[in-house]
C-alpha positions in Angstrom: 23.6 31.1 35.7 21.7 33.8 33.8 18.3 34.9 35.1 15.5 36.1 32.8 12.6 38.3 33.6 9.0 37.3 32.8 9.3 38.3 29.1 12.5 36.3 28.5 14.9 39.4 28.4 18.1 39.6 30.3 18.2 42.1 33.2 21.0 44.7 33.3 22.5 43.4 36.6 22.8 39.9 35.1 24.5 41.3 32.0 27.2 43.0 34.1 27.8 40.1 36.4 29.6 37.4 34.4 30.9 35.5 37.4 29.5 32.0 37.2 27.8 30.8 40.4 29.1 27.6 41.9 26.4 24.9 42.0 26.3 22.2 44.5 27.3 18.9 42.9 24.9 16.2 43.8 27.6 13.6 43.2 29.3 14.6 46.5 26.5 12.8 48.2 27.3 9.6 46.4 31.0 10.0 47.3 30.1 10.4 51.0 27.9 7.4 50.9 30.7 5.3 49.4 33.2 6.4 52.1 30.7 5.5 54.8 30.1 2.1 53.3 33.8 1.4 53.0 34.6 2.8 56.5 31.9 0.7 58.1 33.9 -2.4 57.5 36.7 -1.0 59.8 34.4 0.1 62.6 35.3 -1.7 65.9 39.0 -1.0 65.9 42.1 -2.2 64.1 42.5 -5.9 64.1 45.8 -6.9 65.9 45.1 -10.4 67.2 46.1 -13.5 65.2 43.6 -16.2 64.4 44.6 -19.6 65.6 43.1 -23.1 65.5 42.0 -25.4 68.3 45.3 -27.3 68.2 47.3 -24.2 68.8 45.1 -23.3 71.8 45.6 -26.8 73.4 49.4 -26.4 73.0 49.3 -23.0 74.8 47.2 -24.5 77.6 49.5 -27.5 78.1 52.6 -25.2 78.2 50.8 -23.0 80.7 51.3 -19.9 78.6 47.7 -18.6 78.8 46.7 -15.9 81.3 43.0 -15.7 80.6 40.3 -16.5 78.0 37.4 -14.2 77.3 34.4 -15.7 75.4 32.9 -12.7 73.6 29.2 -13.0 72.7 29.6 -16.8 72.6 31.3 -16.5 69.2 34.9 -15.5 69.5 37.4 -16.6 72.2 40.0 -13.9 73.0 43.2 -15.5 74.3 45.6 -13.4 76.5 49.1 -14.8 77.1 51.0 -14.5 80.4 54.5 -13.1 80.6 56.1 -16.4 79.8 53.9 -16.8 76.7 54.6 -13.2 75.6 58.4 -13.7 76.0 58.1 -17.0 74.1 55.9 -16.0 71.2 56.2 -12.1 71.2 59.7 -11.4 72.3 59.5 -7.9 70.8 56.4 -6.9 72.6 56.2 -3.4 74.2 56.6 -3.1 77.9 53.3 -2.5 79.7 51.2 -4.1 77.0 50.5 -7.2 79.2 46.7 -7.9 79.4 45.6 -4.9 77.3 44.7 -6.6 74.0 44.2 -10.2 73.1 47.1 -12.0 71.5 45.1 -14.6 69.7 41.5 -15.2 68.7 39.6 -18.4 68.0 36.1 -18.6 66.5 34.0 -21.3 68.1 30.9 -23.1 67.0 29.6 -24.3 70.3 30.2 -22.9 73.8 29.6 -26.3 75.6 32.1 -28.1 73.3 34.7 -25.4 73.8 34.5 -25.6 77.5 34.8 -29.4 77.4 37.9 -29.0 75.2 39.4 -26.6 77.8 38.8 -29.1 80.7 40.2 -32.0 78.7 43.4 -30.0 77.8 44.0 -29.0 81.5 43.1 -32.3 83.1 45.2 -32.7 86.3 46.2 -29.0 86.5 46.1 -27.4 89.9 45.0 -24.0 88.6 43.2 -24.5 85.2 42.1 -21.6 83.0 38.4 -21.2 82.4 36.7 -19.0 79.9 34.9 -15.8 81.0 31.7 -15.0 79.2 31.5 -11.3 78.0 28.7 -9.5 76.3 30.1 -6.8 74.0 28.2 -4.3 71.8 29.8 -2.6 68.8 27.4 0.3 68.7 29.0 1.9 65.6 28.7 -1.2 63.4 25.2 -2.0 64.6 24.0 1.5 63.8 25.6 1.5 60.4 24.2 -2.0 59.7 20.6 -0.7 59.6 21.2 3.0 58.8 23.5 2.5 55.9 21.0 0.4 53.8 18.3 3.0 54.4 20.7 5.8 53.3 21.7 3.9 50.2 18.0 3.3 49.2 17.2 7.0 49.7 20.3 8.0 47.7 19.5 5.6 44.9 15.9 6.9 44.8 17.1 10.5 44.5 19.6 9.4 41.8 16.7 7.8 39.8 14.5 10.9 40.2 17.4 13.2 39.1 18.1 11.1 36.0 14.4 11.0 35.1 14.3 14.8 35.5 17.3 15.1 33.1 15.4 13.0 30.5 12.3 15.1 30.7 10.6 12.7 33.2 8.4 13.6 36.1 11.4 14.5 38.4 11.6 18.1 37.1 15.3 18.4 37.1 15.9 16.1 40.2 13.2 17.7 42.4 10.5 15.2 43.1 8.2 18.1 44.2 8.2 19.4 40.6 6.4 16.3 39.3 3.2 18.3 38.8 4.9 21.1 37.0 4.4 21.6 33.3 6.9 20.1 30.9 6.2 22.6 28.1 9.2 24.1 26.4 9.1 27.9 26.1 10.0 29.7 22.9 10.3 33.5 23.0 12.2 36.3 21.3 15.5 34.8 22.5 14.8 31.3 21.4 16.5 29.8 18.4 13.4 29.3 16.2 14.3 30.1 12.6 11.2 28.6 10.9 8.9 31.2 9.3 5.9 31.1 7.0 8.2 31.3 4.0 9.5 27.8 4.9 6.0 26.3 4.8 4.9 25.4 1.2 1.8 23.8 -0.2 -0.5 24.9 2.7 -1.8 28.2 1.5 -5.3 27.9 3.0 -4.0 26.7 6.3 -1.4 29.4 6.4 -4.0 32.1 5.9 -6.0 30.8 8.9 -2.9 30.7 11.1 -1.5 34.0 9.9 -4.7 35.7 10.9 -4.2 34.4 14.5 -0.7 35.7 14.5 -1.8 39.0 13.0 -4.4 39.4 15.8 -1.6 39.0 18.4 0.5 41.7 16.6 -2.4 44.1 15.8 -5.3 43.3 18.2 -7.0 46.8 17.7 -7.6 46.0 14.1 -10.1 43.4 15.0 -11.4 44.5 18.4 -12.5 47.9 17.2 -15.3 46.0 15.3 -16.2 43.9 18.3 -14.4 40.8 17.2 -12.8 38.4 19.7 -9.7 36.3 19.2 -10.3 32.6 18.6 -9.5 30.6 21.8 -8.3 27.5 20.0 -7.2 26.3 16.6 -7.1 22.6 15.8 -4.9 21.4 12.9 -6.2 18.1 11.5 -4.7 16.1 8.7 -2.8 12.9 7.7 0.7 12.3 9.1 3.5 14.2 7.4 1.4 17.0 6.0 3.1 19.7 7.9 1.0 20.3 11.1 3.9 20.6 13.4 5.9 22.6 10.9 3.0 25.1 10.7 3.1 25.4 14.5 6.9 26.0 14.3 6.3 28.8 11.8 3.8 30.4 14.2 6.5 30.3 17.0 8.9 32.0 14.7 6.5 34.7 13.5 4.3 35.5 16.5 7.0 37.3 18.6 5.0 36.2 21.7 5.8 33.5 24.3 5.1 30.1 22.7 4.7 27.0 24.8 5.2 23.7 23.0 4.2 20.3 24.6 3.1 16.9 23.5 -0.1 15.3 24.6 1.7 12.4 26.1 3.7 14.7 28.4 0.6 15.2 30.5 0.0 11.5 31.2 2.0 9.8 34.0 1.6 6.8 36.2 0.9 9.0 39.2 -2.8 10.0 39.7 -3.5 13.7 39.3 -0.2 14.6 37.6 -1.8 15.4 34.2 -4.4 17.8 35.6 -1.7 19.5 37.7 0.5 20.0 34.7 -2.4 21.4 32.7 -3.1 24.0 35.5 0.6 24.9 35.7 0.8 25.3 31.9 -2.1 27.7 31.7 -0.9 29.5 34.7 2.5 30.2 33.1 0.8 31.2 29.8 -1.5 33.6 31.6 1.4 35.2 33.3 3.1 35.8 30.0 -0.1 36.7 28.0 -0.5 37.3 25.1 0.9 33.8 24.5 0.3 30.7 22.5 0.1 27.1 23.7 0.8 24.3 21.2 -0.2 20.8 22.1 1.0 18.2 19.6 -0.8 14.9 19.3 -3.7 16.1 21.5 -5.5 12.8 20.9 -3.3 11.3 23.7 -5.4 13.1 26.2 -8.4 14.3 24.2 -9.9 10.8 23.4 -13.7 10.7 23.8 -14.7 9.8 27.3 -16.5 6.6 28.0 -15.4 4.8 24.8 -12.5 2.9 26.1 -13.1 -0.9 26.0 -11.0 -1.2 29.2 -13.1 0.0 32.1 -11.2 2.2 34.5 -8.1 2.3 32.3 -8.5 5.9 31.3 -9.3 7.6 34.7 -6.1 9.7 34.7 -6.5 10.6 31.0 -10.1 11.7 31.6 -9.2 13.9 34.6 -6.5 15.5 32.5 -9.1 16.1 29.7 -11.6 17.6 32.2 -9.0 20.0 33.5 -8.1 21.0 29.9 -11.7 21.7 29.1 -12.0 23.8 32.2 -8.9 25.8 31.5 -10.0 26.5 27.8 -13.5 27.7 28.6 -14.4 27.6 32.3 -15.4 30.2 34.9 -11.8 31.4 35.1 -10.6 34.1 32.7 -8.4 32.9 29.9 -7.9 36.1 27.8 -4.7 36.5 25.7 -4.0 32.7 25.6 -4.5 30.9 22.3 -4.3 27.1 22.1 -3.1 25.4 18.9 -3.4 21.7 18.8 -2.5 19.1 16.1 -3.8 15.6 15.5 -4.4 13.0 12.8 -7.2 11.3 14.8 -9.9 14.0 15.0 -12.6 11.3 14.8 -11.8 10.0 18.3 -11.6 13.4 20.0 -14.2 14.3 22.7 -17.1 16.3 21.4 -16.8 18.8 24.3 -13.2 19.5 23.2 -14.3 20.1 19.6 -17.1 22.6 20.3 -17.0 26.3 19.5 -15.6 28.2 22.4 -12.7 25.8 22.9 -11.5 25.0 19.4 -13.2 27.7 17.3 -11.4 26.8 14.2 -10.6 23.4 12.7 -8.0 23.7 9.9 -7.7 20.7 7.6 -4.1 20.2 6.5 -4.5 17.8 3.6 -2.2 16.2 1.2 -0.7 18.7 -1.3 -2.0 18.9 -4.8 0.2 19.3 -7.9 0.9 23.0 -7.3 1.5 22.4 -3.6 4.0 19.6 -4.3 5.8 21.8 -6.7 6.3 24.4 -4.0 7.4 21.8 -1.5 10.0 20.5 -4.0 11.3 24.1 -4.4 11.7 24.4 -0.6 13.6 21.2 -0.2 15.7 21.6 -3.4 17.2 24.9 -2.3 20.2 23.3 -0.6 20.7 20.5 -3.2 23.1 20.6 -6.1 20.9 19.8 -9.1 21.7 18.8 -12.6 20.2 20.6 -15.6 17.8 17.8 -16.4 15.9 18.1 -13.1 12.4 19.6 -13.7 10.5 20.4 -10.6 7.1 20.4 -12.3 7.9 16.9 -13.7 8.9 15.6 -10.2 5.6 17.0 -8.8 3.7 15.0 -11.4 5.4 11.8 -10.4 4.5 12.1 -6.7 0.7 12.2 -6.5 -0.5 11.6 -2.9 2.9 12.3 -1.4 3.0 14.4 1.8 5.5 17.0 2.6 7.5 14.6 4.7 7.5 12.1 1.8 8.8 14.8 -0.6 11.5 15.7 1.8 12.5 12.1 2.0 12.6 11.8 -1.8 15.0 14.8 -2.0 17.3 13.4 0.7 17.2 9.9 -0.8 18.0 11.2 -4.3 21.1 13.1 -2.8 22.3 9.9 -1.2 21.8 7.8 -4.4 23.8 10.4 -6.4 26.5 10.5 -3.8 26.7 6.7 -3.8 27.2 6.8 -7.6 30.0 9.4 -7.2 28.1 12.1 -9.2 28.9 15.8 -9.0 25.2 16.7 -9.0 21.8 15.1 -8.5 20.2 14.0 -11.8 16.6 13.3 -12.8 17.2 9.6 -12.8 18.3 9.8 -9.2 15.0 11.3 -8.2 13.1 8.6 -10.0 15.1 5.9 -8.4 14.5 7.6 -5.0 10.8 7.5 -5.6 11.0 3.8 -6.4 13.2 3.1 -3.4 10.8 4.8 -1.0 7.6 3.5 -2.4 8.6 0.0 -3.4 11.4 -0.9 -1.1 15.0 -2.0 -1.6 15.7 -3.8 -4.9 16.7 -7.4 -4.3 19.1 -8.2 -7.2 20.4 -11.4 -5.7 17.1 -13.0 -4.9 17.0 -16.5 -6.4 14.0 -17.1 -8.7 13.7 -20.1 -10.9 12.9 -19.8 -14.7 9.4 -21.2 -14.2 8.6 -18.7 -11.4 10.0 -15.9 -13.5 7.7 -16.9 -16.3 4.6 -16.9 -14.0 5.6 -13.5 -12.6 6.1 -12.1 -16.1 2.6 -13.2 -17.3 1.1 -12.0 -14.1 2.4 -8.5 -14.5 1.7 -8.5 -18.2 -1.9 -9.3 -17.3 -2.1 -6.3 -15.1 -0.5 -4.1 -17.8 -2.7 -5.4 -20.6 -6.1 -5.0 -18.8 -5.2 -1.5 -17.5 -4.2 -0.4 -21.1 -7.4 -1.7 -22.7 -9.8 -0.3 -20.1 -11.1 3.3 -20.4 -11.1 4.2 -16.7 -8.0 2.3 -15.6 -5.0 4.4 -14.6 -2.3 5.0 -17.3 0.6 2.7 -17.1 4.0 4.0 -16.2 6.1 0.8 -16.3 6.0 -2.8 -15.3 8.8 -4.9 -13.9 9.6 -8.4 -12.7 12.6 -7.4 -10.6 12.0 -8.3 -6.9 11.8 -5.2 -4.7 10.7 -5.3 -1.0 8.2 -8.1 -0.5 7.0 -8.1 -4.1 8.3 -10.3 -6.8 7.1 -7.9 -9.5 5.0 -4.8 -9.9 3.2 -2.6 -12.3 3.4 1.2 -11.9 0.3 3.3 -12.7 -0.1 7.1 -12.4 -3.6 7.8 -11.1 -5.5 10.9 -12.1 -6.0 13.3 -9.1 -9.7 13.2 -8.8 -11.9 14.1 -5.9 -14.8 11.7 -6.6 -14.9 8.3 -8.2 -17.7 6.7 -10.2 -18.8 3.1 -10.1 -17.4 2.4 -13.6 -14.0 3.7 -12.6 -13.8 1.5 -9.5 -15.0 -1.5 -11.5 -12.4 -1.0 -14.1 -9.7 -0.7 -11.4 -10.9 -4.1 -10.0 -10.7 -5.7 -13.5 -7.1 -4.4 -13.9 -6.2 -5.7 -10.4 -7.5 -9.2 -11.2 -5.8 -9.2 -14.6 -2.7 -10.9 -13.1 -4.5 -13.9 -11.8 -6.6 -14.1 -15.0 -3.4 -14.2 -17.1 -2.1 -17.1 -15.0 -5.4 -19.0 -15.5 -5.4 -18.5 -19.3 -1.7 -19.2 -20.0 -1.0 -22.0 -17.4 -4.4 -23.3 -16.6 -3.7 -22.9 -12.9 -3.4 -20.1 -10.4 -0.8 -19.3 -7.7 -0.5 -17.5 -4.3 1.1 -14.5 -6.0 -2.2 -12.6 -6.2 -2.5 -12.2 -2.4 -2.2 -8.5 -2.3 -4.4 -8.2 -5.4 -7.2 -10.2 -3.8 -6.9 -8.2 -0.6 -7.3 -4.9 -2.5 -10.2 -6.1 -4.6 -12.1 -7.5 -1.6 -11.7 -4.3 0.3 -12.7 -2.2 -2.7 -15.8 -4.4 -3.4 -16.9 -4.2 0.2 -16.6 -0.5 0.1 -18.7 -0.2 -3.0 -21.4 -2.4 -1.6 -21.5 -1.5 2.1 -20.1 2.0 2.2 -20.7 3.9 -1.0 -24.1 2.5 -1.9 -23.1 1.5 -5.4 -24.9 -1.9 -5.3 -28.4 -2.1 -6.7 -29.6 -4.8 -4.3 -28.3 -3.1 -1.1 -29.5 0.2 -2.4 -28.7 3.7 -1.3 -27.5 2.7 2.2 -24.1 3.1 3.9 -22.9 1.2 7.0 -19.8 3.3 7.4 -19.4 4.9 10.8 -17.2 8.1 10.7 -17.4 8.5 14.5 -15.5 5.4 15.3 -18.1 4.2 17.8 -18.8 1.1 15.7 -15.3 -0.2 16.7 -16.5 -0.6 20.3 -19.9 -2.0 19.5 -20.6 -5.7 20.0 -23.3 -5.8 17.3 -23.1 -5.0 13.6 -25.2 -2.1 12.2 -27.1 -4.5 10.0 -29.0 -7.7 10.4 -27.7 -11.2 9.6 -29.8 -11.3 6.5 -28.3 -8.1 5.2 -24.8 -9.5 6.0 -25.6 -12.4 3.8 -26.7 -10.1 1.0 -23.6 -8.0 1.3 -21.4 -11.1 1.1 -23.3 -12.3 -1.9 -23.1 -9.0 -3.7 -19.4 -8.6 -3.0 -18.7 -12.1 -4.3 -20.7 -11.4 -7.4 -19.0 -8.1 -8.1 -15.5 -9.7 -7.7 -16.4 -12.7 -9.9 -17.9 -10.4 -12.6 -14.7 -8.4 -12.7 -12.6 -11.6 -12.9 -14.7 -12.9 -15.8 -14.3 -9.6 -17.6 -10.5 -9.8 -17.1 -10.5 -13.3 -18.6 -12.5 -12.1 -21.6 -10.2 -9.1 -22.3 -7.0 -11.2 -22.0 -8.5 -14.0 -24.1 -9.3 -11.6 -26.9 -5.8 -10.1 -26.7 -3.8 -13.2 -25.9 -1.1 -12.6 -28.6 -0.4 -9.1 -27.3 -0.3 -10.6 -23.7 2.3 -13.2 -24.8 4.4 -10.7 -26.6 4.4 -8.3 -23.6 5.3 -11.2 -21.2 8.2 -12.4 -23.4 9.5 -8.8 -23.6 9.4 -8.7 -19.8 11.3 -12.0 -19.5 13.9 -10.6 -21.9 14.3 -7.0 -20.5 12.7 -7.4 -17.0 11.2 -3.9 -17.4 8.9 -2.4 -20.0 7.4 1.1 -20.3 4.2 2.6 -21.6 5.5 3.1 -25.1 6.1 -0.7 -25.4 2.4 -1.3 -24.8 1.6 1.4 -27.3 3.7 -0.5 -29.9 1.9 -3.8 -29.1 -1.7 -2.6 -28.5 -1.8 0.8 -30.2 -2.7 4.1 -28.6 -5.5 4.4 -26.1 -8.3 6.2 -28.0 -9.9 7.8 -25.0 -6.6 9.3 -23.7 -5.7 12.6 -25.1 -2.4 13.0 -23.3 -0.5 10.5 -21.3 0.9 11.7 -17.9 4.0 10.3 -16.5 7.4 9.0 -17.5 6.1 6.2 -19.7 8.3 7.3 -22.6 11.6 5.6 -22.3 14.9 7.4 -22.9 17.0 7.0 -26.0 17.5 3.4 -26.7 20.8 2.3 -24.9 23.4 0.0 -26.3 23.6 -3.6 -25.2 26.3 -2.8 -22.6 24.4 0.1 -21.3 21.2 -1.9 -21.2 22.4 -4.2 -18.4 23.6 -1.4 -16.1 20.5 0.7 -16.9 18.3 -2.2 -15.9 19.7 -2.1 -12.4 18.8 1.5 -12.1 15.4 1.6 -13.6 13.9 -1.8 -12.7 11.6 -0.7 -10.0 9.0 -2.8 -8.3 6.1 -2.7 -5.9 4.4 0.6 -5.1 2.9 1.0 -1.6 -0.9 1.3 -1.6 -0.8 3.2 1.6 0.5 6.3 -0.1 -2.3 6.3 -2.7 0.3 7.3 -5.3 0.4 4.4 -7.7 -1.9 1.4 -7.9 0.1 -1.6 -7.2 -0.3 -5.1 -8.5 2.4 -6.9 -6.5 3.2 -10.6 -6.3 3.5 -11.6 -2.7 4.2 -15.3 -2.3 2.2 -16.6 0.7 
């Protein structure tokens, strides 16, 4: 086993000594326990006597072949034959074996009944044989009977602790006394960390902040000569999949100092005091190897604000761990040369004492990448892919607004799988588009049974979405609309939203009208509505509530917001407004939604012929693009340039049309990614 010094380098003596040291195998203990368990069954001597029944004993007594009977512990009768009996039943017995060992044994149920049977069998005999009561102790068997279970329990306990230690549990490699030791993994010069800042794309501002910390560790005099101090902590905050952990990996690959990586959940155990002990041990190791970096992933597991848990007493161990972390980061003890980097996507629930300057001096927001960032991320993930000539990275970046780095990596991988499934030699542009639809909308359900009447309702529903969005100024430009089931949706309309930082009241209102266009189309054409607008109603209700109660966009409520960014409102038993205000909010939300619905009815009624034409084309082809709407309704006068892939490819032949439909008929778009507004038909 190779030993390393405190800086992770191999010593000269270890390099020259290549003889492997023999380690004690813990499984020898299990083997010894098994042998003891098996051997305990044979303790008490080898069994030589033959078991007989009561009838055999009575025959022996009547023939006067019995020399004596020993009644051992009132349970077993040991029968010794005389010389006549030995010669009769054991003619080959060894000379001198008379009276040494019992020849027969008989198990009895009652001592009194056994003695009565003896008297009855020897009635009238001059010298009857009586039983002699003997107390006999098998010390070996008795000791094993209570020692062996205890040994097995202890051995099983050590086995469980060892297995937990192998899996990263509290056992610490089989040693129960290492339960309070840190579980952090150390990365140093000899570690296999190949991620560098070149592998991190789309996070330029965050990289600059982190690179400054790395530069301070490499060239400390550059900053200390002016009186500056190294930041004690850097907190990475952002949505899931934006690259927080990847940024920390790049720091481990670039810093050239000991890097300790641990998850926040590794501090919390069922044993009281383990979390605080592991925090102390972690910082002790980091100080010994300073300058060093500690990375705590998902710090919200232990950094949750104290006193806000709805379960009283349920977070005592977590709070003690947090208190120890606060003390180690900025307490009376010196902590020079140790930088703490943490990552979380729940910064709103972290304790204020943890967020203050002096502990986490810098908070770096790792946001979703913009158009340029997505292009750089695509370039990183496409390095190892075999691409066709028609793949345009800038085009793909435009098709994925709101995608995180993890989403883009998934798109590239899914496109490669789709191309391989189709036996292609390279990954084409259409494979990437199908991958986006597959990830966002779900798996295409080609064999789902839909009746003609349902298909017609779905077609008019989706045509209503497409028509209203096309005729509204602030609605998002249409990409395509389909009635092919995908995921939970029976149909969907794709839109490509503009990447804007703020939204006006008119823009949100137009989006609500377009969302309600599906239900409005059902009302106009069929005179009845269905449950297919479930997700539309959910989206509109949430958007109207946000406009009234959060953004202050309602005239009656005024410039007030009841949004709580701290998260304390979740644990409050009362609302931040009165019952009268709640009634006003409900009333204004209802008015806003009904106004948008009436506007959708008006727009579709005025353009009912175009609506029918678009729905019939959907029923015929199952998918239409933006240029189909342009042919029906004309160009949108307020749009200078359409963004997206709303221009279809060269018109295919009838044979190609059917196969092409299976590839390009894409459905519902997930609202959670904020990439494309979805108007899906979920049957309740």
